[in-house]
N, C-alpha and C positions, 0 to 999 in steps of 0.2 A: 429616443430611438425605439424601435419595435421591441428590443430586448428589455429596455427599462420599463416600458409600458406593460409588457407581459409580466415582469417580475412584480411590479406594483399591483397589478390586478390579481396576481396569484396570491400575494400575502394578504391583501384586503379581503378577497373573496373567500379563500379557503378556510381561514379561521372563523370568520363570522358565520359562514354557511354551516360548518360542522356543528356549531353551537345551536343553530336554529333548527336544522333538519334532523338532528340526532340527539335529543335530550337524554337518551338512555346511555349515551357515551360508549357505543360499541368501539372496539378496536378499529382504527381506521388509518388510512394514509391518503395523501393527495399528490397528484402529479401534474406539473405544468408541462404541456407538450411543446418542446422547443426544438426537437430534431425529427426529421422525416422518418426515422427508424421506428417511431411509435406505431406505424401501420403494420409492422411485423412483430413487435414485442414491446413490453413496457416493464421496466425493472421494479421489483418490490424492494422498498427500502430495507437495508440490512437490519436495522433496529426493529422494524415491524416483524420481519421474518423470524428473528431470534425470539421475540416475545410471544409470537403466536404459532410457532412451528408445530405444536401438538394439535392445533386446530386446522392445519392445512395438509392436503394430500397432494398426490402427483397431478391431479386434475382439480379444476375449480369450476363453479357455476357463477356466471355473471348475470345478475338480474337487473332489468330495467324498470323504470317507473311505469311502463306500459304493461298492464296485466297480461300474463301469458307469454311475454317475451323474455327469453333467457338464452344465453350462449355458453357453450362449454369451451374451456381452454385448458391448456397444460400449464403446470408450474415447472419450469425447466431450470435446472442448475447449470450455470456456466462458470467454471472455476469456483470462486467463493460467492458469487452472486446468483440471485434467483429472478426469473422473468416469467410474466404471464404472456404466453404466446401460443402459436399453432392452433390446431382445430378450428374453432369458430371466432378467434380473436379478430381476424381481418373483417369478417362479416359484421362484428360488433362495431368496428371503426367506421365501416361504410354506412351502416344503418344510422348511426348518430351523426354522420357527416362531420367527423372530427377534423380539425385542422390546427395548424401551428398557432399557439397562443391560447388554446382552450385549456380548461382545468377539469380534471377528473377527480372525484372523491370516491374512495373505496371504503365501504363499511363492511366489516366481517360480521354478518348477522347470524350465521349458523356455521357448522363445520364445513370448511372449504367452500363457503357460499358468500359472495359479495353482493351487496346492493351498490350499484354504481350510479352516481349522479354526474351528469356532464354539464358543466357551465360553459356554454359555447358563445361565440360572438353573436350568433343568431338569436339565442335565447336572451342575451343581454339587450339586444335591440328591441325585443318583444317584451319589454318591461320586466325582464329577468325571470328565469325559470323557477326560482324558488320562492316567489312571493306567495302569500297565502290569501286569506279572505279579502274580498274587495267588493264594495258596493257604491252606489251613486251618492250615498250620504257622506262619503269621505271619511269613514271611520278608519282608524289605524288598526292593522291586524298583525299578528305574529304567527310564524310557522310553529306548529305545535309538536307533533311527533308520533311515534309508532304505538306507544301504549297510552291507555286512557289517563291523561293528565289534565287537571283543571288549570287553565291558564287564562291570562288576560287577552281578550281578542277584540272587544268592541267598546271603545269609549263612547259614552252617551251623555246626554244631558241629565239633569236631576229628575225630570218628569218621566212618567210612564211606568207601568208595572214590569218588574223583572222577576221571572220565575226561578232563575238561577241565583246562586249566592252572589252578592255584590261585594266588591272591594272598593277602596277609595285611594286615589292617587292625588298628589298635590297638583293643582292646575293654576290657571291664571287667578290672581288674587281678586280681580274684579268679578270674575264669574264663579269663584269658589271652586272647591274640589270637584273632580269628575267622578261619576260612578262608572264602574267597570263591569260589563257583563262577561261572565265566564262561559267558556265553551269547551268542547272536547273534540279532538280529532284522533281517531285510532286507526293506524295504518297496518295493524296486524293482519297478515294474510288470511288467517282463519276467521276473522270477524271484523272487517273494515267498516267503519262508520264515522259520521261526524254528527255533532249536536249543535243546534242553533236556537237562540232565543228569537222568537218571532217579533218583528218590529213593524211599524206602520209602513215603512218603505217596502216591505215584503208583500204588499197587496198585489203587485203586478209581476213580481219575479222572486225567485229564491236563489240565494248565492250558494255556489259550491266552492269550497276551498280549493285553490288551484293545485296544491300538492296532492290533495285527495283525488281530484279529477285526473291528474296525471297517473297516479297510482292505480286508479280504477279503469284507466283506458278510455275516459270520457271526453278527452280533449278533441279528438277527431270526430266524435259522434254528433249528429244533428238532432237526433231525437232518441228517447228511451221511454220506459214506463215507470210510473210511480205506483206502489202497492200500499193500500191503506191498512194493511195488517189483517183485513177481514176477507181476503180473497178477491178483492176487486181492484182492477188496474186502470190507470188513466195514461194515455199517451201524452207526453210533453216534449217540448222542443228545447234544445240546448244551444245557447249562443255564447260566443266569446267576444267581448268588447273591451278594448284597451287593457288587456291582461286579466279581465274578470271573466269568470265562468258562471253562467246563470241558467236556471230553468225559467223559461219564459212562457210561451204559449201553452196553455193547458194547465199551468199552475193556478191561476185565479179560480178556475172551475174546481180543481182538486181541493184547494184551500176552503172554498165556500161549502162544497158538499160535505167535507169532513169537519166542518166547524172549527177550523184552526184559528185561534184568536191571538191578538197581540199580547205579548208578555209571556206566552206559554213557551215551553222548551220542547223541541222535537228532535228525535234521533233519526238520521237518514242512514239506513243500513244497506250495504251493498249485498244483493242476492245474486250469486254467480249463475249466469246462464238461465235465468228463470223467465218464463213468459215468452211473449213474441219478440222481445228485444234481447240482445245478447246479455245485457245486465239490467237489473231492476233495482231501484232504490225503494226499500220498504220504509215508510214514514210512520213512526210511532211516537205517541206523546209520552214525555217523561214527567211523571207526577211528582210534585214536591211533597216530601213527607210532612205529615201534620205535626205541629209542635205539641209537646207534652204539657206545656204551660197553659 
């Protein structure tokens, strides 16, 4: 039945996504939308309210993964329960095209400020909203998080130079263990960036982590600028294919001119409202510290 499917999706999605998208473990709650009343209000779980009452005010701010998009709502008490409602809550529902069976994840990231992630039926059909790095070489990637944390992102073969620290995980006995390239994604509002080890497959495109692209508002953009850190910008095109977000046309020229080599690690830092595009990615090389030995 619809109810059984919704509950199954709710339990399988909410717990796994909370672990993936919020490694800092902010206080959070999740809601499965099962009643039409969600368009007017949504209840805050009593346990969450009790635990975080000092962090909540009579109003709250709901932040979306699209940069610059936020909605104000009231926190209203009805008898012994509290609800998010009124003000711009209805606009939030309409903007995200929420419907019955969708799941909302609320992360309390600042005082009376929620980061809200919507796992909708539409996003599930589009290879899921919360997937991370993706490329044509089929590497497996993990969602990383808001603060700079070094995590496993790109399984590779044993060949090739890797500028970042490598870990080892057990693999097929015939092929031996796989080396893991570490990368960083930082979704802090003040300094959002991601880092990537340059591979041979990056000769014609550069991957943008999907979660970073959503956070930075790049999903709907067709082109933007890359800054080489020396005041020069290149216009590049952004494409989305099968759930992957890539920098395509313009990237090979940028890579060649700035002598970006395989095995090197680069930081792609978002510069708000800089240059001719709304946002610019500043591309800076991350130098590996020399060994003292």
